[in-house]
C-alpha positions in Angstrom: -203.7 57.2 106.0 -203.9 61.0 106.1 -202.8 62.0 109.6 -202.6 65.3 111.3 -200.9 65.6 114.7 -201.7 68.3 117.3 -200.7 69.2 120.8 -203.4 70.1 123.2 -202.5 72.1 126.3 -204.9 72.3 129.3 -204.0 75.0 131.8 -205.7 74.2 135.1 -207.7 77.1 136.3 -208.9 75.1 139.3 -207.9 71.8 140.8 -208.4 68.8 138.4 -209.0 65.4 139.8 -208.8 62.1 138.0 -208.8 59.3 140.5 -207.4 55.8 140.6 -210.2 54.4 142.6 -208.2 54.4 145.9 -208.5 56.5 149.0 -206.2 57.2 151.9 -207.6 56.8 155.4 -206.2 58.3 158.6 -204.1 55.1 159.0 -202.2 56.0 155.8 -201.3 59.7 156.2 -200.0 62.1 158.8 -200.6 65.8 159.3 -197.7 68.0 160.4 -196.6 71.6 159.7 -199.8 72.3 157.7 -199.0 69.5 155.3 -200.5 66.0 154.7 -197.8 63.4 154.4 -198.7 60.4 152.3 -197.0 57.4 153.8 -195.3 54.6 152.0 -196.8 51.8 154.1 -194.3 49.2 153.0 -191.4 51.5 154.1 -193.2 52.3 157.4 -193.8 48.6 158.1 -190.1 47.8 157.4 -189.1 50.5 159.8 -191.4 49.3 162.6 -190.3 45.7 161.9 -186.7 46.8 162.5 -187.9 48.4 165.7 -189.4 45.1 166.7 -192.9 46.6 167.2 -194.5 45.3 163.9 -196.9 43.0 165.8 -198.3 46.0 167.7 -198.6 47.9 164.4 -200.5 45.0 162.8 -202.9 45.0 165.7 -203.5 48.7 165.3 -204.1 48.3 161.5 -206.6 45.5 162.1 -208.3 47.2 165.1 -211.0 49.9 165.4 -208.7 52.7 166.3 -208.3 54.9 163.2 -205.8 57.6 164.2 -202.2 56.7 163.3 -201.0 60.1 164.6 -202.1 59.1 168.1 -200.6 55.6 167.9 -197.2 56.9 166.7 -197.2 59.6 169.4 -197.7 57.0 172.1 -194.8 55.0 170.7 -192.7 58.2 170.4 -192.1 57.4 166.7 -194.0 60.2 165.0 -191.0 62.1 163.6 -189.4 58.9 162.4 -192.6 57.9 160.6 -192.6 61.2 158.7 -189.4 60.0 157.0 -191.5 57.2 155.5 -193.7 59.5 153.5 -193.6 59.3 149.7 -194.6 63.0 149.3 -196.3 65.8 151.1 -199.2 68.1 150.1 -200.0 71.6 151.5 -203.1 71.7 153.6 -205.5 74.4 154.5 -206.4 73.0 157.9 -209.7 74.9 158.0 -210.9 72.6 155.2 -209.9 69.3 156.7 -212.6 67.5 158.5 -210.9 64.5 157.5 -211.2 60.8 157.2 -210.8 60.2 153.5 -208.5 61.6 150.8 -209.2 60.3 147.3 -206.0 59.4 145.4 -205.0 60.8 142.0 -204.1 58.4 139.2 -200.4 57.9 138.8 -198.1 56.1 136.4 -195.7 53.2 137.3 -193.2 55.8 138.6 -195.6 57.5 140.9 -196.1 60.5 138.7 -199.6 61.9 138.3 -201.0 62.2 134.8 -204.4 62.4 133.0 -205.4 59.5 130.7 -206.2 60.4 127.2 -209.5 58.7 127.5 -210.6 61.4 130.1 -209.9 64.2 127.7 -211.4 62.4 124.8 -214.6 61.7 126.8 -214.9 65.4 127.6 -214.4 66.5 124.0 -216.7 63.8 122.7 -219.6 65.3 124.8 -218.7 68.8 123.6 -218.4 67.8 119.9 -221.8 65.9 120.2 -223.4 69.1 121.6 -222.0 71.0 118.6 -223.3 68.5 116.1 -226.7 68.6 117.7 -226.8 72.4 117.5 -225.8 72.4 113.9 -228.5 70.0 112.8 -232.1 71.0 113.6 -233.7 67.7 112.6 -231.1 65.7 114.5 -231.7 67.9 117.5 -235.5 67.3 117.3 -235.1 63.6 117.0 -232.7 63.3 120.0 -234.9 65.7 122.1 -237.9 63.6 121.3 -236.1 60.4 122.4 -234.9 62.0 125.6 -238.4 63.2 126.5 -240.1 59.9 125.6 -237.5 57.8 127.4 -237.3 59.8 130.6 -237.0 56.9 133.0 -239.1 55.3 135.6 -237.1 54.0 138.5 -233.7 52.9 137.4 -230.0 53.7 137.6 -229.2 57.3 136.6 -225.9 56.2 135.3 -227.5 53.5 133.2 -230.2 55.8 131.9 -227.7 58.6 131.0 -225.3 56.2 129.3 -228.3 54.9 127.3 -229.4 58.3 126.2 -225.8 59.3 125.3 -225.3 56.1 123.4 -228.4 56.5 121.4 -227.5 60.2 120.6 -223.9 59.3 119.7 -225.0 56.6 117.3 -226.9 59.2 115.3 -224.1 61.8 115.6 -220.8 59.8 115.3 -221.5 56.3 114.0 -221.9 57.3 110.4 -219.1 55.3 108.6 -221.5 52.7 107.3 -218.8 50.1 106.8 -219.8 46.9 105.0 -221.0 43.9 107.0 -221.8 46.1 110.0 -224.8 47.5 111.6 -225.2 51.3 111.8 -224.9 51.4 115.6 -221.7 49.3 115.8 -218.8 51.0 117.4 -216.6 50.2 114.4 -218.6 52.8 112.5 -217.7 55.6 114.9 -215.8 58.5 113.2 -214.1 59.3 116.5 -212.0 56.2 116.2 -209.9 58.5 114.0 -209.7 61.0 116.8 -206.9 59.6 118.9 -206.0 61.4 122.2 -202.9 60.1 124.0 -202.2 60.2 127.7 -200.8 63.5 129.1 -197.2 64.0 129.6 -196.3 62.9 133.2 -196.5 65.5 135.9 -194.9 65.6 139.3 -196.3 65.1 142.8 -195.2 68.7 143.3 -198.1 69.6 140.9 -200.6 68.1 143.3 -202.7 69.8 145.9 -205.6 68.8 148.2 -209.0 70.0 147.0 -211.9 70.0 149.4 -215.3 69.1 148.1 -217.6 72.2 148.3 -221.2 72.7 147.2 -222.2 76.2 146.3 -225.9 77.0 146.3 -227.9 79.4 144.2 -227.9 82.1 146.9 -224.1 81.9 147.4 -224.1 79.7 150.5 -221.3 77.1 150.6 -221.2 73.7 152.3 -217.9 71.8 152.8 -218.2 68.0 152.7 -216.0 65.5 154.5 -213.9 64.6 151.5 -210.5 65.8 150.0 -209.2 64.9 146.6 -205.6 64.8 145.4 -205.8 67.1 142.4 -203.6 68.8 139.9 -203.1 72.4 141.1 -204.2 75.6 139.3 -201.6 77.0 136.9 -200.3 73.5 135.9 -200.0 72.9 132.2 -201.2 69.4 131.1 -200.1 68.5 127.6 -201.7 65.8 125.4 -201.0 64.5 121.9 -203.9 64.4 119.5 -203.8 62.6 116.1 -206.7 62.9 113.6 -207.0 60.4 110.8 -208.7 62.6 108.2 -209.7 59.6 106.1 -212.0 58.7 109.0 -212.7 61.8 111.0 -213.1 65.3 109.4 -213.1 67.3 112.6 -210.8 70.3 112.3 -209.0 72.4 114.8 -211.6 75.2 114.1 -214.5 72.7 114.8 -213.0 71.8 118.2 -212.6 75.4 119.3 -216.1 76.4 118.0 -217.7 73.5 119.8 -216.0 74.4 123.1 -217.1 78.1 122.8 -220.7 77.0 122.1 -220.7 74.5 125.0 -219.4 77.2 127.3 -222.1 79.6 126.2 -224.8 77.0 126.9 -223.2 76.2 130.3 -223.2 79.9 131.2 -226.8 80.7 130.0 -228.6 77.6 131.2 -226.8 77.0 134.4 -224.0 79.2 135.8 -225.7 82.6 135.5 -228.4 81.3 137.9 -225.9 81.3 140.8 -225.1 84.5 142.8 -221.5 85.5 142.9 -220.2 82.8 140.5 -217.8 83.9 137.8 -219.1 82.9 134.4 -216.8 81.2 131.9 -214.9 83.8 129.9 -216.1 84.4 126.4 -212.6 85.1 125.0 -211.0 81.8 126.1 -212.0 78.3 125.3 -212.5 76.4 128.6 -213.5 72.8 129.4 -214.2 70.8 132.5 -212.2 67.7 133.2 -212.2 64.9 135.7 -214.2 64.0 138.8 -216.4 66.5 140.8 -217.0 68.8 137.9 -220.7 68.3 137.9 -223.7 67.0 136.0 -224.2 69.9 133.5 -220.6 69.8 132.2 -220.7 66.0 131.5 -224.2 65.6 129.9 -226.1 66.7 126.8 -229.4 67.6 128.5 -229.1 71.4 128.3 -227.6 71.4 124.7 -230.5 69.3 123.6 -233.4 70.7 125.7 -232.5 74.4 126.3 -232.8 76.1 129.7 -236.4 75.7 130.8 -237.1 72.3 129.3 -233.6 71.3 130.5 -234.5 72.1 134.1 -237.7 70.0 133.8 -235.8 67.1 132.2 -233.0 67.2 134.8 -235.5 67.2 137.7 -237.3 64.2 136.3 -234.0 62.4 135.7 -233.1 62.9 139.4 -236.5 62.0 140.6 -236.7 58.7 138.6 -233.1 57.5 139.0 -232.8 57.2 142.7 -231.3 60.5 143.7 -232.0 60.9 147.4 -234.9 63.0 148.5 -232.6 64.8 150.9 -230.9 66.5 147.9 -234.2 68.5 147.4 -234.3 68.5 143.6 -238.0 68.8 143.8 -237.4 72.5 144.5 -235.3 73.0 141.4 -238.2 74.1 139.1 -239.0 76.9 141.5 -235.4 77.9 141.7 -235.1 77.9 137.9 -232.0 75.8 137.8 -231.1 72.1 138.2 -229.0 70.9 139.8 -229.3 73.7 142.3 -225.6 73.5 143.4 -222.3 74.1 141.6 -219.6 71.6 142.3 -216.7 73.6 143.7 -213.5 73.5 145.6 -211.2 75.9 147.4 -207.6 76.9 146.5 -205.6 79.7 148.2 -208.7 80.9 149.9 -210.8 81.2 146.7 -213.8 79.2 145.7 -213.3 77.7 142.2 -215.3 75.4 139.9 -213.8 71.9 140.1 -212.0 70.7 137.0 -212.0 74.0 135.0 -209.2 74.2 132.4 -208.3 76.6 129.7 -207.9 74.9 126.4 -205.4 75.4 123.5 -204.5 73.4 120.5 -201.6 73.7 117.9 -200.7 71.8 114.8 -197.4 70.0 115.2 
């Protein structure tokens, strides 16, 4: 084996969210002193059991009343309950409409981290776009497939995964190992592109990120959702090992792919929005995690270009069950699709969710 080992550092330029599939309701957190206190429910129950009011608490948890703050105040136990918090997060109260806080993924010790699969997935899309741009005949083939297979009514996730799978078979599944079919996963060159989980972070690196939609004319709409996210300025460090006997992707290839993907993102999407800062041309940047938006996670614009990409995206939304209330039928007239940028707010500034500055060094 011919292995090269790298260290990738992502510097969060905006909150970054990778969830564990769980959410905190208003029965599981408390608000005090401009902070959200995430409760350890086992510790809280043990405390209430010792106070001999566990049955009342059980009735509350099973009932329709949702506000733990009010229940504890009535019992004169609010300050005691705060001592049962695992950790606390700063809160901009203007942004909290609040019933749900999506939880960040954490390791067995309660420390947030980013799975290596999340970064590899983002880089896989970026590298696929790069390969498509470098090969005109491949781009034509994939574009023809995307146009011909634009779906009638079906799941958007299923359709997009099918398109990506077909494209990636052409781009990455090229090893042609004996006793296999060309499309088999074992033929994927990126099996030699191994991204480990990030180094663990601390709950002190977390912030609460509201979900904000920014429209083409600069209007913003806050939605009733907060995400536990890695705060801007945090450095997230991953190991990368490349087996060069299988995968001939270099450090220079990765950086060039990111720069080109950023250019496409700026030209085909971001420049259409008033007041949005475009991605810097002198720094490689990627989007990572939940809430970072359709364009950063798909190959539609790298394959189709700006105008045809708008047409294709509109048709994808129309035919894959995206609600009529989202008004994607107007996207062609607006000249951009989707017609919103997925954003959040941190220290009073609107930022694109999941944006990170990328660096890589040979170890």
